[in-house]
C-alpha positions as CSV (number, residue, x, y, z in Angstrom):
1,X,95.9,-44.9,-13.2
2,X,95.6,-46.0,-9.6
3,X,97.2,-44.9,-6.3
4,X,96.7,-46.6,-3.0
5,X,98.3,-47.3,0.4
6,X,98.9,-50.6,2.2
7,X,100.4,-51.4,5.6
8,X,104.1,-51.7,5.3
9,X,105.3,-55.1,4.1
10,X,101.8,-56.3,3.0
11,X,101.5,-58.1,-0.4
12,X,99.9,-56.3,-3.3
13,X,96.8,-58.4,-2.9
14,X,96.3,-57.2,0.7
15,X,93.4,-55.2,1.8
16,X,94.2,-51.6,1.0
17,X,93.2,-50.2,4.4
18,X,94.3,-46.7,3.3
19,X,92.0,-46.5,0.4
20,X,88.7,-48.3,0.9
21,X,86.0,-48.0,-1.6
22,X,85.9,-44.8,-3.7
23,X,84.4,-42.0,-1.6
24,X,85.4,-43.7,1.8
25,X,88.5,-42.8,3.8
26,X,90.7,-45.4,5.4
27,X,92.5,-44.8,8.7
28,X,96.0,-45.0,10.0
29,X,97.5,-43.9,13.3
30,X,100.5,-41.6,13.8
31,X,103.6,-43.9,13.8
32,X,102.0,-46.5,11.5
33,X,104.3,-47.7,8.7
34,X,102.8,-47.7,5.2
35,X,103.7,-48.2,1.5
36,X,102.4,-46.0,-1.2
37,X,101.7,-47.9,-4.4
38,X,100.8,-46.8,-7.9
39,X,100.1,-48.5,-11.2
40,X,99.2,-47.2,-14.7
41,X,97.2,-48.7,-17.5
42,X,99.5,-47.2,-20.2
43,X,103.2,-46.4,-20.3
44,X,103.3,-42.9,-19.0
45,X,105.2,-40.2,-16.9
46,X,103.9,-40.0,-13.4
47,X,104.1,-37.3,-10.8
48,X,102.9,-38.4,-7.3
49,X,102.1,-35.6,-4.8
50,X,101.3,-35.9,-1.1
51,X,99.4,-33.2,0.7
52,X,100.1,-34.0,4.3
53,X,97.9,-33.2,7.3
54,X,100.4,-30.4,8.1
55,X,99.6,-28.6,4.8
56,X,103.0,-29.4,3.4
57,X,103.2,-30.6,-0.2
58,X,105.7,-33.4,-0.9
59,X,106.6,-34.7,-4.3
60,X,107.0,-38.4,-3.8
61,X,107.7,-39.3,-7.4
62,X,109.9,-38.4,-9.1
63,X,112.6,-38.1,-6.4
64,X,116.3,-38.1,-6.0
65,X,116.5,-42.0,-6.4
66,X,114.1,-42.1,-9.3
67,X,114.6,-38.9,-11.3
68,X,113.1,-40.3,-14.5
69,X,109.3,-40.5,-13.8
70,X,108.5,-42.8,-16.8
71,X,106.6,-46.0,-15.6
72,X,105.6,-49.1,-17.6
73,X,101.9,-50.1,-17.9
74,X,100.8,-52.8,-15.5
75,X,103.7,-52.8,-13.1
76,X,103.0,-52.0,-9.4
77,X,105.5,-49.3,-8.1
78,X,106.0,-48.9,-4.4
79,X,107.4,-46.1,-2.2
80,X,109.4,-47.1,-0.3
81,X,110.7,-49.9,-2.4
82,X,113.5,-52.2,-1.4
83,X,116.1,-49.7,-2.8
84,X,114.9,-46.8,-0.7
85,X,116.5,-47.8,2.6
86,X,113.9,-46.2,4.8
87,X,110.3,-46.7,6.2
88,X,107.4,-44.4,5.5
89,X,105.9,-43.6,8.9
90,X,102.7,-41.6,9.2
91,X,103.3,-38.3,11.0
92,X,100.9,-35.9,12.6
93,X,98.9,-33.8,13.1
94,X,95.7,-35.6,12.9
95,X,93.6,-35.0,9.8
96,X,93.1,-36.1,6.3
97,X,96.1,-36.8,4.1
98,X,95.8,-36.7,0.2
99,X,97.9,-38.5,-2.4
100,X,97.4,-37.3,-6.0
101,X,98.8,-39.2,-8.9
102,X,99.0,-37.4,-12.3
103,X,100.0,-39.5,-15.4
104,X,100.7,-38.0,-18.8
105,X,101.5,-39.7,-22.1
106,X,104.2,-37.2,-22.9
107,X,106.9,-35.9,-20.6
108,X,105.5,-32.8,-18.8
109,X,107.2,-31.3,-15.9
110,X,104.1,-30.7,-13.7
111,X,106.2,-28.6,-11.3
112,X,109.3,-26.6,-12.4
113,X,111.5,-28.1,-9.6
114,X,110.3,-31.7,-8.8
115,X,113.6,-32.9,-7.4
116,X,115.0,-31.6,-4.1
117,X,118.1,-29.5,-4.8
118,X,119.5,-30.0,-1.3
119,X,120.2,-33.7,-1.7
120,X,117.2,-34.9,0.3
121,X,115.1,-37.8,-1.1
122,X,111.8,-35.8,-1.5
123,X,111.1,-32.2,-2.4
124,X,108.8,-30.7,0.3
125,X,107.1,-27.3,0.2
126,X,105.8,-25.4,3.2
127,X,102.0,-24.7,3.3
128,X,102.3,-21.2,1.7
129,X,104.4,-22.5,-1.2
130,X,102.3,-25.7,-1.4
131,X,99.1,-23.7,-2.1
132,X,100.9,-21.9,-5.0
133,X,102.3,-25.2,-6.3
134,X,98.8,-26.8,-6.3
135,X,97.6,-24.0,-8.5
136,X,100.6,-24.4,-10.8
137,X,99.7,-28.1,-11.1
138,X,96.1,-27.3,-11.9
139,X,97.1,-24.9,-14.7
140,X,99.6,-27.3,-16.2
141,X,97.1,-30.2,-16.3
142,X,94.4,-27.9,-17.8
143,X,96.8,-27.3,-20.8
144,X,97.1,-31.0,-21.6
145,X,94.6,-32.6,-24.0
146,X,92.1,-34.6,-21.9
147,X,93.0,-37.9,-23.7
148,X,96.7,-37.4,-22.8
149,X,96.5,-37.6,-19.1
150,X,94.9,-39.3,-16.2
151,X,94.7,-38.9,-12.4
152,X,93.8,-40.7,-9.2
153,X,93.5,-39.6,-5.6
154,X,93.8,-41.6,-2.4
155,X,92.8,-40.0,0.9
156,X,93.2,-41.4,4.4
157,X,92.6,-40.2,7.9
158,X,95.5,-39.9,10.3
159,X,94.5,-40.4,13.9
160,X,96.6,-39.7,17.0
């Protein structure tokens, strides 16, 4: 399982400035356009979470365009893809943003409500609800046998 960011429109082989080597944090500026990419080693069900610098938790995948979170091994998936019709721009405030990818071999609803009920593309939780949902995710993952799930994290700094 791998999750990373790249400047919007850059090819998959481009330098992943939002990732850098493990343990290092890449940098973007507020207003920069980026793509979030993910790839799995096995066919799996993926939940992709974004903990923004504001403290809000956004479920990037699945979403209202891609409700089925099954992905095929080896394929690079991208948000926003061509079918999304929008750009992903970095917003403030300054700080560190975290992307968390959780892949499971069986269909597991990591959060009870992963798709926005109001018709918006992504489900976003305010900071107080985000803290609760992060705990729910931790408990759900702990219940899955270790050989049946994988995760990856990508962090990047947002500068003004």
